KESETOR-767604 format. One line per field, with one value per residue (C-alpha): residue in one letter; residue number from 1; y, x, z. Coordinates in nm, 4 decimals, padded with zeros to 6 digits, always signed. Layout:
! KESETOR-767604
code <- (A; ...)
pos <- (NUM; ...)
Y <- (Y; ...)
X <- (X; ...)
Z <- (Z; ...)
! end
This chain:
! KESETOR-767604
code <- (X; X; X; X; X; X; X; X; X; X; X; X; X; X; X; X; X; X; X; X; X; X; X; X; X; X; X; X; X; X; X; X; X; X; X; X; X; X; X; X; X; X; X; X; X; X; X; X; X; X; X; X; X; X; X; X; X; X; X; X; X; X; X; X; X; X; X; X; X; X; X; X; X; X; X; X; X; X; X; X; X; X; X; X; X; X; X; X; X)
pos <- (1; 2; 3; 4; 5; 6; 7; 8; 9; 10; 11; 12; 13; 14; 15; 16; 17; 18; 19; 20; 21; 22; 23; 24; 25; 26; 27; 28; 29; 30; 31; 32; 33; 34; 35; 36; 37; 38; 39; 40; 41; 42; 43; 44; 45; 46; 47; 48; 49; 50; 51; 52; 53; 54; 55; 56; 57; 58; 59; 60; 61; 62; 63; 64; 65; 66; 67; 68; 69; 70; 71; 72; 73; 74; 75; 76; 77; 78; 79; 80; 81; 82; 83; 84; 85; 86; 87; 88; 89)
Y <- (-03.9287; -03.6982; -03.4735; -03.1646; -03.2478; -03.3294; -03.0068; -02.8081; -02.9809; -02.9104; -02.5434; -02.5208; -02.6766; -02.4347; -02.1289; -02.2523; -02.3187; -01.9903; -01.8013; -01.9938; -01.9182; -01.5529; -01.5253; -01.6980; -01.4703; -01.1630; -01.2630; -01.3231; -00.9831; -00.8029; -00.9856; -00.9010; -00.5261; -00.4931; -00.4459; -00.3040; -00.6427; -00.7888; -01.1246; -00.9737; -00.7526; -00.4401; -00.4362; -00.1398; +00.1015; -00.0024; +00.1810; +00.2315; +00.0943; +00.2984; +00.1287; +00.2234; +00.3254; +00.1754; -00.1749; -00.2158; -00.2944; -00.1731; +00.0433; +00.2086; +00.5820; +00.6739; +00.4642; +00.5054; +00.7486; +01.0318; +01.2567; +01.5500; +01.6567; +01.9567; +01.8383; +01.4761; +01.2717; +00.9530; +00.6875; +00.4595; +00.1483; +00.2546; +00.5380; +00.3359; +00.3344; +00.7058; +00.7949; +00.5935; +00.7505; +01.0980; +01.0393; +00.9145; +01.2275)
X <- (-01.4013; -01.6416; -01.5471; -01.6491; -01.4131; -01.1260; -01.1791; -01.1769; -00.8602; -00.6778; -00.8006; -00.6590; -00.3289; -00.3085; -00.3599; -00.0772; +00.1607; +00.0943; +00.1624; +00.4778; +00.6207; +00.5266; +00.6954; +01.0030; +01.0275; +00.9576; +01.2468; +01.4817; +01.4016; +01.4337; +01.7612; +01.9099; +01.8048; +01.9508; +01.6012; +01.5241; +01.5526; +01.8898; +02.0097; +02.2285; +02.0382; +02.2323; +02.3636; +02.2778; +02.5756; +02.7829; +02.7324; +03.0129; +02.9171; +03.0096; +03.1000; +02.9151; +03.1890; +03.0032; +02.9096; +03.0902; +02.7945; +02.8246; +02.5350; +02.4256; +02.4775; +02.1418; +01.9478; +02.1601; +02.1286; +02.3846; +02.5804; +02.7547; +03.0633; +03.2293; +03.3168; +03.2911; +02.9655; +02.9409; +02.6946; +02.4992; +02.2775; +02.0467; +01.9556; +02.1073; +02.4468; +02.4172; +02.3393; +02.6294; +02.8670; +02.7352; +02.7767; +03.1309; +03.2531)
Z <- (-08.6431; -08.7810; -09.0779; -08.8844; -08.5943; -08.8261; -09.0087; -08.6898; -08.5704; -08.8918; -08.8581; -08.5081; -08.6121; -08.9048; -08.6833; -08.4560; -08.7381; -08.8990; -08.5703; -08.5104; -08.8545; -08.8151; -08.4698; -08.6198; -08.9131; -08.6986; -08.4482; -08.7378; -08.8728; -08.5418; -08.4653; -08.8080; -08.7763; -08.4194; -08.2703; -07.9255; -07.7684; -07.8220; -07.7127; -07.4428; -07.1875; -07.0948; -06.7511; -06.5132; -06.4283; -06.1275; -05.8037; -05.5641; -05.2224; -04.9113; -04.5810; -04.2721; -04.0111; -03.7139; -03.8039; -04.1378; -04.3581; -04.7160; -04.8296; -05.1575; -05.1083; -05.2738; -05.0247; -04.7034; -04.4176; -04.4340; -04.1940; -04.3525; -04.1608; -04.3430; -04.6957; -04.5955; -04.6044; -04.4040; -04.4887; -04.2552; -04.2831; -03.9990; -03.7672; -03.4743; -03.6392; -03.7327; -03.3684; -03.2416; -03.4668; -03.3807; -03.0082; -03.0474; -03.2439)
! end
């Protein structure tokens, strides 16, 4: 193997080793200091699901169709279920 090729390969290997060591040290420092990215990802807050009174499907209130009846709000999965409920009552 030529001296130039060997030198180039050692240089590339050295670059990879230096990057690996720097990333390892950076991860150790970040973990020790309680950095922004912890080992455990935080879980989103739980959302109470509401049941569609027509078909029984559970829906997220923020994404569901609503029908307000006085102080009560009823949640629906689709326009079809909301229309059926409105016609029955």
